C-alpha positions as CSV (number, residue, x, y, z in Angstrom):
1,M,69.5,37.8,31.0
2,N,71.4,34.3,31.0
3,L,69.6,31.0,30.8
4,M,70.3,30.4,34.6
5,L,68.7,33.7,35.7
6,R,65.8,32.8,33.3
7,R,65.4,29.4,35.0
8,R,65.5,30.9,38.5
9,G,62.8,33.4,37.4
10,F,60.7,30.8,35.9
11,L,60.9,28.6,39.0
12,A,60.1,31.4,41.3
13,T,56.9,32.5,39.6
14,G,54.7,30.4,42.0
15,T,52.9,28.9,38.9
16,G,53.6,25.3,40.1
17,A,56.1,24.7,37.4
18,L,58.8,23.5,39.7
19,A,57.3,19.7,39.4
20,A,57.2,20.0,35.7
21,W,60.7,21.3,35.5
22,M,62.1,18.4,37.5
23,T,60.7,15.9,35.2
24,G,62.7,15.1,31.8
25,A,59.9,16.4,29.6
26,G,59.4,19.6,31.6
27,A,63.2,20.4,31.6
28,R,63.6,19.8,27.9
29,A,60.5,22.0,27.0
30,A,61.5,24.7,29.4
31,E,65.1,24.6,27.8
32,A,63.7,24.7,24.3
33,G,61.4,27.6,25.2
34,A,63.6,29.8,27.2
35,G,63.8,33.3,25.7
36,K,61.6,32.6,22.7
37,R,59.6,35.7,21.6
38,V,56.0,34.8,21.2
39,G,53.0,36.3,19.7
40,L,49.4,35.5,19.9
41,I,46.8,36.2,17.3
42,G,43.2,36.0,18.4
43,C,42.7,36.9,22.2
44,G,39.5,35.3,22.8
45,W,38.8,32.1,24.9
46,Y,41.2,29.5,23.7
47,G,43.8,31.9,22.4
48,K,44.3,32.8,26.0
49,C,44.0,29.2,27.4
50,D,46.7,28.2,24.9
51,L,49.1,31.1,25.7
52,L,48.8,30.8,29.3
53,R,49.6,27.1,29.4
54,L,52.7,27.8,27.3
55,L,53.7,30.3,30.0
56,Q,53.4,27.5,32.6
57,V,55.7,25.1,30.9
58,A,58.6,27.5,29.5
59,P,60.1,30.8,30.4
60,V,59.1,32.4,27.0
61,E,58.6,36.1,26.6
62,V,55.3,37.1,25.2
63,A,56.1,40.1,23.1
64,A,53.1,40.7,21.1
65,L,49.2,40.3,21.1
66,C,46.7,40.9,18.5
67,D,42.9,41.0,18.2
68,V,40.4,43.1,16.3
69,D,38.3,43.4,19.6
70,R,40.1,46.0,21.7
71,G,38.3,44.9,24.8
72,L,39.7,41.3,24.5
73,L,43.1,42.6,23.6
74,D,43.4,44.9,26.6
75,E,42.2,42.1,28.9
76,A,44.8,39.6,27.6
77,G,47.6,42.3,27.9
78,G,46.8,42.8,31.5
79,L,46.6,38.9,32.1
80,V,49.9,38.1,30.3
81,S,51.8,40.9,32.1
82,S,50.7,39.4,35.5
83,R,51.8,35.8,34.5
84,Q,55.0,36.2,32.6
85,V,58.4,36.3,34.3
86,S,59.4,39.7,33.0
87,K,55.9,41.2,34.1
88,K,56.0,43.2,30.8
89,T,53.0,44.0,28.9
90,P,53.3,42.8,25.3
91,R,53.0,45.2,22.3
92,L,49.3,45.3,21.3
93,F,48.0,45.2,17.9
94,T,44.6,45.2,16.1
95,D,46.1,44.1,12.8
96,Y,48.2,40.9,12.6
97,R,50.1,42.1,9.6
98,E,51.5,44.9,11.6
99,M,52.3,42.6,14.4
100,L,54.1,40.3,12.0
101,S,55.8,43.0,10.0
102,G,58.9,43.2,12.3
103,K,59.7,39.6,11.8
104,D,60.9,39.4,15.4
105,L,58.7,36.5,16.6
106,D,60.0,33.0,17.2
107,L,56.6,31.4,18.0
108,V,53.1,32.2,17.1
109,I,49.9,30.9,18.4
110,V,46.8,31.4,16.2
111,G,43.6,31.3,18.1
112,T,41.2,33.2,15.9
113,P,37.8,32.1,14.7
114,D,38.3,29.5,12.0
115,H,37.8,31.6,9.0
116,W,40.9,33.5,9.8
117,H,43.2,30.5,10.4
118,A,44.7,30.2,6.8
119,L,45.7,33.9,6.3
120,T,47.1,34.4,9.6
121,A,48.9,31.0,9.9
122,I,50.6,31.5,6.5
123,A,51.5,35.1,7.3
124,A,53.1,34.0,10.6
125,M,55.2,31.2,8.8
126,E,56.4,33.6,6.2
127,A,57.4,36.0,8.9
128,G,59.8,33.4,10.4
129,A,57.8,31.9,13.2
130,D,57.1,28.4,14.2
131,L,53.4,27.9,14.6
132,Y,50.7,26.4,17.1
133,L,47.5,26.5,15.1
134,Q,44.1,25.8,16.6
135,K,41.8,23.2,14.9
136,P,40.2,22.8,12.5
137,I,43.4,24.3,10.6
138,S,41.1,25.9,7.8
139,V,37.4,26.4,6.6
140,D,38.0,24.8,3.3
141,V,40.1,22.0,2.0
142,P,42.5,24.1,-0.3
143,E,43.2,26.5,2.6
144,G,44.4,23.6,4.5
145,K,46.7,22.3,1.8
146,A,48.1,25.9,1.4
147,I,49.0,25.8,5.1
148,L,50.8,22.4,4.8
149,D,52.5,23.3,1.6
150,T,53.8,26.6,3.3
151,A,55.1,24.8,6.4
152,R,57.0,22.2,4.4
153,R,58.3,24.7,2.0
154,L,59.6,27.0,4.8
155,G,60.5,24.2,7.3
156,R,58.3,25.5,9.9
157,V,57.2,23.3,13.0
158,V,53.5,23.4,13.2
159,Q,51.6,22.0,16.0
160,V,47.8,21.7,15.7
161,G,45.6,22.1,18.7
162,T,44.2,18.6,18.4
163,Q,45.4,18.0,22.1
164,R,43.9,14.7,22.6
165,R,47.2,13.3,21.1
166,S,48.9,14.8,24.3
167,T,46.0,14.0,26.9
168,P,47.8,12.0,29.5
169,H,44.9,9.4,30.3
170,L,44.3,8.9,26.5
171,V,48.1,8.4,25.9
172,E,48.0,5.8,28.6
173,A,44.9,4.2,27.1
174,K,46.6,3.9,23.6
175,E,49.6,2.3,25.1
176,R,47.9,0.0,27.5
177,Y,45.0,-1.4,25.2
178,V,45.7,-0.4,21.5
179,D,49.4,-0.7,21.0
180,S,49.7,-3.8,23.3
181,G,47.0,-5.6,21.3
182,A,44.6,-5.9,24.2
183,L,41.9,-4.3,22.2
184,G,42.5,-6.8,19.4
185,K,41.4,-5.9,15.6
186,V,39.4,-2.7,15.5
187,G,36.6,-2.9,13.0
188,H,34.4,0.0,14.0
189,V,34.5,3.3,15.8
190,E,31.8,5.6,17.2
191,L,32.5,9.3,17.4
192,F,29.9,11.5,19.1
193,S,28.8,14.8,20.9
194,Y,25.6,15.5,22.7
195,Y,26.5,18.8,24.0
196,H,23.9,21.5,23.7
197,M,26.3,24.0,22.1
198,R,24.3,25.5,19.3
199,A,23.0,29.1,19.5
200,K,19.3,29.2,20.6
201,G,16.8,32.0,20.0
202,N,17.0,34.7,17.4
203,P,18.3,37.9,19.0
204,P,18.1,41.0,16.8
205,D,21.1,42.4,14.9
206,E,22.7,45.5,16.5
207,A,25.6,48.0,16.1
208,P,29.0,46.4,17.0
209,P,30.2,47.3,20.6
210,P,32.8,50.0,20.9
211,G,36.4,48.9,20.2
212,L,35.4,45.9,17.7
213,D,36.3,46.3,14.2
214,W,33.6,44.1,12.8
215,D,34.4,44.5,9.1
216,F,37.9,43.1,10.0
217,W,36.6,40.5,12.3
218,C,34.6,39.1,9.3
219,G,37.6,39.5,7.1
220,P,37.5,37.2,4.1
221,A,34.1,35.8,5.2
222,P,30.7,37.1,4.6
223,L,30.0,40.4,6.2
224,R,26.9,39.7,8.2
225,P,25.4,42.3,10.5
226,F,26.9,42.2,14.1
227,N,24.9,40.0,16.4
228,K,25.6,39.1,20.0
229,A,25.0,35.4,19.2
230,I,28.1,35.5,16.9
231,H,30.6,37.3,19.1
232,P,32.2,36.7,21.4
233,R,32.4,32.9,21.2
234,G,29.1,32.2,19.4
235,W,30.6,32.1,15.9
236,R,30.9,28.2,15.8
237,S,27.0,28.2,15.3
238,F,27.4,30.0,12.0
239,K,28.7,28.2,8.9
240,E,30.0,31.5,7.4
241,Y,32.9,31.4,10.0
242,G,33.3,27.7,10.8
243,N,32.3,24.2,10.0
244,G,29.6,23.4,12.4
245,I,29.7,20.9,15.3
246,A,31.6,18.5,13.0
247,G,34.3,21.1,12.4
248,D,34.5,21.9,16.1
249,M,33.9,18.5,17.9
250,C,34.3,15.6,15.4
251,I,37.6,16.6,14.3
252,H,38.9,16.1,17.8
253,M,37.5,12.6,18.1
254,L,38.1,11.6,14.5
255,D,41.8,12.7,15.1
256,T,41.9,10.6,18.1
257,A,40.9,7.5,16.5
258,R,43.2,8.2,13.6
259,W,46.1,8.8,16.0
260,M,45.4,5.6,18.1
261,L,44.7,3.3,15.3
262,G,47.3,4.7,12.7
263,L,44.7,5.7,10.1
264,G,45.4,8.1,7.2
265,W,42.8,9.5,4.8
266,P,39.3,8.1,4.6
267,L,38.5,6.6,1.3
268,R,35.0,7.6,1.3
269,I,32.9,10.2,3.2
270,S,29.1,10.5,3.5
271,S,26.7,12.5,5.7
272,S,23.2,13.5,6.4
273,G,21.5,15.9,8.9
274,G,19.7,19.1,9.4
275,S,17.9,21.4,11.9
276,F,15.3,19.1,12.9
277,V,14.5,20.2,16.4
278,D,15.2,23.9,16.5
279,P,14.9,25.3,13.0
280,K,13.9,28.7,14.2
281,S,17.3,29.4,15.9
282,I,19.6,32.2,14.4
283,A,22.3,29.5,14.0
284,T,23.1,28.4,10.4
285,V,24.7,25.0,11.3
286,Q,22.8,21.9,11.9
287,D,21.3,20.7,15.1
288,T,21.6,17.0,14.1
289,Q,24.2,15.2,11.8
290,V,25.5,11.7,11.1
291,A,28.6,11.2,9.1
292,M,30.5,8.1,8.0
293,F,34.2,8.0,7.3
294,E,35.2,4.8,5.5
295,F,38.7,3.7,6.0
296,E,40.2,0.2,4.7
297,N,38.6,-2.4,6.9
298,L,37.2,0.1,9.2
299,T,34.3,2.4,9.4
300,A,34.0,5.5,11.8
301,V,30.6,7.1,12.2
302,W,30.0,10.6,13.8
303,T,26.9,11.6,15.4
304,H,25.9,14.8,17.0
305,R,22.7,16.2,18.5
306,T,22.5,19.7,20.2
307,W,19.3,18.6,21.8
308,G,18.1,15.8,24.0
309,T,19.9,13.7,26.3
310,T,23.3,11.7,26.0
311,P,23.0,7.9,25.9
312,D,25.8,7.7,28.4
313,R,26.2,10.5,31.0
314,D,29.8,9.5,31.6
315,F,30.6,9.9,27.8
316,P,28.6,12.9,26.6
317,W,31.5,13.5,24.0
318,G,33.9,10.9,22.9
319,A,34.9,8.0,20.8
320,I,34.4,4.2,21.3
321,L,36.8,1.7,19.6
322,Y,35.3,-1.6,19.0
323,G,37.8,-4.4,18.9
324,D,37.3,-8.1,18.8
325,K,39.0,-8.6,22.3
326,G,37.2,-5.5,24.0
327,T,35.8,-2.1,23.7
328,L,37.7,1.1,24.7
329,K,35.6,4.2,25.5
330,L,37.5,7.6,25.4
331,S,36.6,11.1,26.4
332,V,38.4,14.2,27.7
333,Q,37.4,13.1,31.3
334,R,38.2,9.5,31.3
335,Y,38.7,6.2,29.6
336,E,37.2,2.9,30.2
337,F,38.3,-0.6,28.8
338,I,35.7,-3.3,28.8
339,P,37.3,-6.6,28.0
340,S,35.3,-9.3,26.0
341,G,34.3,-12.3,27.9
342,S,35.8,-12.8,31.5
343,G,37.5,-9.7,33.2
344,S,36.5,-6.6,34.8
345,P,36.3,-3.1,33.1
346,V,39.2,-0.8,33.8
347,R,38.5,3.0,34.2
348,Q,41.0,5.9,34.6
349,E,39.9,9.4,35.3
350,V,41.6,12.7,34.2
351,T,44.2,14.2,36.6
352,M,43.7,17.8,36.6
353,E,47.1,19.0,38.2
354,L,45.5,21.6,40.2
355,D,48.1,21.0,43.0
356,R,50.8,21.8,40.8
357,Y,49.1,24.6,39.0
358,P,46.8,26.2,41.5
359,E,46.2,29.2,39.3
360,D,44.1,27.0,37.0
361,A,41.5,26.8,39.7
362,T,40.5,30.6,39.3
363,E,41.4,31.3,35.7
364,K,38.4,32.6,33.9
365,S,36.6,30.0,31.5
366,L,39.5,27.5,31.6
367,E,38.6,23.9,31.1
368,K,40.5,22.6,34.0
369,H,40.4,19.1,32.8
370,V,41.9,20.1,29.6
371,A,44.7,22.2,30.9
372,P,46.9,19.1,31.4
373,A,46.6,18.1,27.8
374,I,47.4,21.7,26.5
375,R,50.5,21.7,28.7
376,A,51.8,18.4,27.4
377,H,50.9,19.7,23.8
378,M,53.0,22.7,24.4
379,R,56.0,20.8,25.7
380,D,55.8,18.4,22.7
381,W,55.7,21.5,20.3
382,L,58.7,23.3,22.0
383,Q,60.8,20.0,21.9
384,A,60.0,19.6,18.1
385,V,61.0,23.2,17.6
386,A,64.2,22.5,19.3
387,S,64.8,19.3,17.3
388,R,63.2,20.6,14.0
389,G,61.3,17.5,13.9
390,K,57.5,16.8,13.7
391,P,55.2,17.3,16.8
392,V,52.6,14.8,17.8
393,A,49.9,16.8,16.0
394,D,51.9,17.9,12.9
395,V,50.2,20.0,10.4
396,E,49.6,17.4,8.0
397,Q,47.6,15.3,10.6
398,G,45.7,18.4,11.4
399,H,45.1,18.9,7.8
400,I,43.8,15.3,7.3
401,S,41.3,15.5,10.1
402,S,40.1,19.1,9.4
403,A,39.6,18.2,5.7
404,S,37.8,15.1,6.4
405,C,35.2,16.9,8.5
406,I,35.0,19.6,5.9
407,L,34.2,17.0,3.3
408,A,31.6,15.4,5.5
409,N,29.7,18.7,5.5
410,L,30.1,19.0,1.8
411,A,28.7,15.4,1.4
412,D,25.7,16.4,3.5
413,E,25.1,19.5,1.4
414,L,25.3,17.5,-1.9
415,N,23.4,14.5,-0.4
416,R,25.9,12.0,-1.8
417,T,29.0,9.9,-0.9
418,L,32.5,11.5,-1.8
419,A,35.4,9.5,-2.9
420,W,38.7,11.2,-1.8
421,E,41.8,11.0,-3.8
422,P,44.6,12.3,-1.4
423,Q,47.4,12.5,-4.1
424,T,45.5,14.9,-6.2
425,H,43.3,16.5,-3.5
426,R,40.3,16.0,-5.7
427,I,36.9,14.2,-5.4
428,T,36.6,11.2,-7.8
429,S,34.5,11.9,-10.9
430,D,32.5,14.7,-9.1
431,E,33.3,18.2,-10.7
432,E,30.5,19.9,-8.9
433,A,31.9,18.8,-5.5
434,N,35.4,19.8,-6.6
435,S,34.1,23.2,-7.6
436,M,32.8,23.6,-4.0
437,L,36.1,22.7,-2.2
438,A,37.2,26.2,-1.8
439,R,35.2,29.0,-0.4
440,K,34.7,32.4,-2.1
441,Y,36.6,35.2,-0.4
442,R,35.2,38.6,0.3
443,D,37.4,41.5,-1.3
444,P,40.0,42.6,-0.7
445,W,41.3,39.3,0.8
446,R,42.6,36.7,-1.5
447,H,42.3,32.9,-1.1
448,P,45.9,31.4,-0.4
449,A,45.1,28.6,-3.0
450,A,43.8,31.2,-5.7
């Protein structure tokens, strides 16, 4: 099929893509993605969200899907075949190594639980694919460095799923108030989440459901007994498979602040917390945490509570940048600029684009307010793939934000401040902490930095 026919098929799908196609960014992204063969590893919640947004912005061909849960895999196969232009059902795999063995995929999306990110990401890049990798990119710091090194060695384009960098109203806020100087000198940042997102109760362990390879799901992580609190979608409450609320939510807002203010690595990281309110929960991550990231001439403080109420109902998860000329409040739903002295606050709400993408309104579990950001992030990735340049959330930036949150958890565990050396990827004068940077892998899996 030639490009013109692919374009006609893409515009005739009824997905609302015509408006995006008519814009410069939409046209360039669609052109860059036309005919690209795509694979998805991890067909759960966000894996499907990411893949379906890619289908909305470019006439790619989803050629393969992989998941160790056959129920999720079959569901994704049917959904993709109904959405893509060809109407073909992708090849279905339960082992990512088999999916990648043909080396016939141009693009791979990794949407697995965090403990699988490193091995699948590196394997996809070694199989010749450019990569869209969900955040955090790793569960330990050496994993993240191995992913970055692989991308650079092989020349792969890697976009990390820190899509706040592509959130339209946040891009606007950055341009209008940070880049313009209207916010002034920023000396402090607050980062926070007050969502009640930690597992509650203590359900009994049980046999895995039919069609789920639980041993493979656990992979290099500890083999806990199956529990419905872990899968599906509950694994973020377990430190065996992720990095807690900091690794899930802080990374987004820390990355937002770093992007807006042009920050690199923090110089020092400290943290404290615990399970203060719900210690009987089956969850192994904290219900309360405060962490400080010290940059040159700026501090960023993260706070989360998975209990109680939020101080500001309009900003239950977000970031606040304090400048000497004003304050800029940021979230996935909106931003608000409050000037110092005279002047009225300015607020901008998210535009969800349901008129252009009506299928978003009925898609299962889709965060409708986040869909525009994912689409913009996908367009940016495709254009970087075409130019062989760096996308807005390049893997190095994803590594810095991911590792910073991982180090915060380590600082909490050790109950001391960690001074980080980016060049050596070591913690200054702290061999105990350095010995804990890499997690132990379960046999037969091998750590990529080993």
